[in-house]
C-alpha positions in Angstrom: -15.4 -10.3 8.9 -13.8 -12.0 5.6 -10.1 -13.2 5.7 -8.1 -12.2 2.8 -5.0 -13.2 1.1 -3.3 -9.8 0.6 -3.9 -6.7 3.1 -2.3 -3.3 2.4 -2.0 -0.9 5.0 -1.3 2.8 4.7 -1.6 6.0 6.7 -3.9 8.2 4.6 -6.9 7.2 2.4 -5.3 6.9 -1.2 -1.7 6.0 -0.2 -2.3 2.1 -1.0 -4.0 3.7 -4.5 -0.7 5.2 -5.0 1.8 3.0 -4.3 0.4 -0.7 -5.0 -3.0 -0.2 -6.6 -2.0 -2.1 -9.5 -0.5 -4.8 -7.2 -3.8 -5.2 -5.5 -5.7 -5.2 -8.9 -3.2 -7.8 -10.0 -3.8 -9.7 -7.0 -7.6 -9.6 -7.5 -7.8 -10.6 -11.2 -5.7 -14.1 -10.1 -8.6 -14.5 -7.6 -6.9 -13.5 -4.5 -8.8 -11.6 -1.9 -7.5 -8.3 -1.2 -8.3 -5.5 1.4 -7.2 -1.9 2.8 -6.9 -0.5 6.3 -5.9 3.0 6.1 -4.6 4.0 9.7 -6.2 7.8 9.8 -9.2 9.6 8.1 -6.8 12.1 6.5 -8.5 15.1 8.3 -5.4 17.5 8.2 -5.5 16.9 4.3 -5.1 20.8 2.5 -7.7 20.0 0.0 -11.4 18.4 0.4 -12.4 16.8 3.9 -12.3 13.6 5.9 -15.7 13.2 4.5 -15.2 13.5 1.5 -12.3 11.4 1.3 -14.0 8.6 3.0 -16.8 8.8 -0.1 -13.9 8.6 -2.5 -12.2 5.9 -0.5 -15.1 3.7 -1.1 -15.5 4.2 -4.7 -11.7 3.4 -5.0 -12.4 0.2 -3.2 -14.8 -0.9 -5.8 -12.7 0.0 -8.6 -9.8 -2.3 -6.6 -12.0 -5.1 -6.4 -11.3 -5.3 -2.7 -13.2 -7.4 -0.3 -13.5 -5.1 2.1 -11.8 -1.5 3.8 -11.6 -0.1 7.2 -10.3 2.9 8.7 -8.5 2.6 12.5 -9.2 6.2 13.2 -5.7 7.1 14.2 -4.8 11.0 14.1 -3.6 12.3 10.7 0.0 13.8 11.1 0.1 12.1 14.6 0.5 8.4 14.0 2.9 7.0 16.5 4.0 3.3 17.0 3.3 2.7 20.6 1.7 -0.3 22.7 -1.7 1.0 22.1 -1.6 1.5 18.4 0.1 -1.9 17.9 -2.5 -3.4 19.5 -5.2 -1.8 17.9 -3.8 -2.5 14.5 -3.0 -6.3 15.5 -6.5 -6.7 16.3 -7.4 -5.7 12.6 -4.9 -7.8 10.8 -6.2 -11.0 13.2 -9.4 -10.3 11.6 -8.2 -10.3 8.1 -5.9 -13.1 8.7 -3.9 -12.3 5.5 -0.6 -14.2 4.4 1.1 -11.1 2.6 0.9 -7.5 4.0 1.8 -4.5 1.8 3.7 -1.9 4.2 4.8 1.7 3.3 8.2 2.4 2.5 10.0 2.8 5.6 11.3 6.4 4.4 9.1 9.2 3.3 8.6 13.3 3.4 5.3 12.7 5.5 5.7 12.1 9.2 3.1 9.6 9.1 4.8 7.3 6.5 7.9 6.1 8.2 6.2 6.0 11.6 3.6 3.8 9.9 6.1 1.2 8.0 7.5 0.6 11.7 4.0 0.4 13.2 2.8 -1.9 10.7 5.8 -4.2 11.0 5.7 -4.3 14.4 1.9 -4.8 14.8 2.3 -7.8 12.5 4.8 -9.5 15.1 2.3 -8.6 18.0 -0.5 -10.0 16.1 0.9 -13.4 16.8 1.3 -13.0 20.6 -1.6 -15.1 22.1 -1.5 -12.2 25.3 -2.0 -9.4 23.3 -5.5 -8.9 23.2 -6.5 -12.5 23.6 -10.2 -12.4 22.5 -9.4 -12.4 18.8 -7.5 -15.6 17.7 -3.6 -14.7 17.1 -2.5 -14.5 13.7 1.1 -13.7 12.0 1.3 -13.0 8.5 3.4 -14.8 6.4 5.5 -12.1 4.7 5.3 -8.0 4.9 6.4 -6.2 1.7 7.4 -2.3 1.2 5.9 -0.4 -1.2 8.7 1.7 -2.7 6.5 3.5 -5.6 8.2 6.8 -5.8 11.0 6.5 -3.6 14.2 7.0 -5.5 16.2 6.0 -2.5 19.7 4.0 -2.6 17.8 1.1 -1.8 17.2 -1.3 -4.7 13.8 -2.9 -5.4 14.0 -6.3 -4.3 11.2 -6.8 -7.0 8.7 -5.3 -9.6 5.2 -6.4 -10.0 3.9 -6.3 -13.9 0.9 -4.3 -13.9 0.8 -3.3 -17.1 -2.8 -5.1 -17.2 -3.8 -3.2 -14.1 -2.9 0.3 -14.6 -5.6 2.1 -16.4 -7.4 0.8 -13.8 -5.1 1.8 -11.0 -5.4 5.1 -12.6 -8.9 5.0 -12.4 -8.9 4.2 -8.7 -6.6 7.4 -8.2 -8.8 9.5 -9.6 -11.7 8.8 -7.6 -9.8 11.2 -5.2 -10.9 14.1 -7.5 -11.0 16.4 -4.1 -7.5 15.8 -3.5 -5.9 15.2 -7.0 -7.8 16.8 -9.9 -5.7 19.8 -11.2 -2.6 18.5 -8.5 1.1 18.5 -9.5 2.4 16.6 -6.5 1.0 14.4 -3.5 2.8 12.8 -0.8 5.6 11.0 -2.0 5.1 12.3 -5.6 7.2 15.0 -6.2 6.1 17.6 -9.1 7.6 18.2 -12.4 5.4 20.7 -13.6 3.0 18.1 -15.4 -0.3 17.0 -13.9 -0.2 14.6 -10.7 -1.8 11.8 -13.2 0.9 12.2 -15.7 3.6 11.8 -13.0 1.8 8.6 -12.0 2.0 7.0 -15.6 5.8 8.0 -15.9 6.7 6.5 -12.7 4.9 3.2 -13.4 6.5 3.4 -17.0 10.0 3.5 -15.3 9.3 0.8 -12.7 8.1 -1.4 -15.6 11.1 -0.6 -17.5 13.6 -2.2 -14.7 11.5 -5.8 -15.5 11.1 -4.9 -19.3 7.5 -4.3 -19.0 5.3 -1.1 -19.9 4.1 -0.3 -15.9 5.3 -1.7 -12.7 5.4 -1.3 -9.0 8.4 -1.9 -6.9 8.7 -3.4 -3.5 11.3 -4.0 -0.8 11.7 -7.1 1.5 14.4 -7.0 4.2 14.5 -11.1 3.7 16.4 -12.4 0.8 14.1 -13.6 -2.1 14.3 -17.5 -2.9 14.9 -19.1 -6.5 14.7 -22.5 -6.7 15.5 -22.9 -10.6 18.0 -20.1 -12.1 17.1 -21.5 -15.6 13.5 -20.1 -15.1 14.6 -16.5 -13.9 13.2 -13.6 -16.1 14.2 -10.0 -16.9 16.8 -10.3 -19.8 20.5 -8.5 -18.8 21.1 -7.6 -22.4 
């Protein structure tokens, strides 16, 4: 298993594309190795099937430029944060040995989303405990960031990634999930406004981009305060 720099973990196939696909593409453009772990196969999805969604996920992985993608096989609609699931995910995290893990938002409409955020955070900690599944060398990621795209919660993003150069490819990756999104006007945390889902995604990316004075962006939250060494180098004009 090839180690990676950035590992995105989402409850369902397509969640990473929707929330941090542009960031993964940008990372790959910068020479970083990236990967995705999908926690479930999405077998409860109203549209399509788990098999079709698996094929779509493989095509999307190629568009994103991932080094690897794997599925943990947890039950769709039944993700739990237990000792067993933490150990399962911890082993996968150890194999990839990422510096950065992208986790879901801590809030969400789908019951799998918030619990997955807690599961990812706890599994990252457990991955550093030597006595948990000792057959795989321990590894604890340096930083966990939570993807906030489509969430208009009271919490402000800690930072926004400029995905202007990556947005069209992000949209191409999302469009790989034709069984889920063609003709759709909402999905997961993407609330409907009557337009096609693809147009809503563009509008939302433009909204987040405007926060950092760029065309398109993806927002993230960290529980720890971010560090600045040189205030004179701060970006994003006040006026």
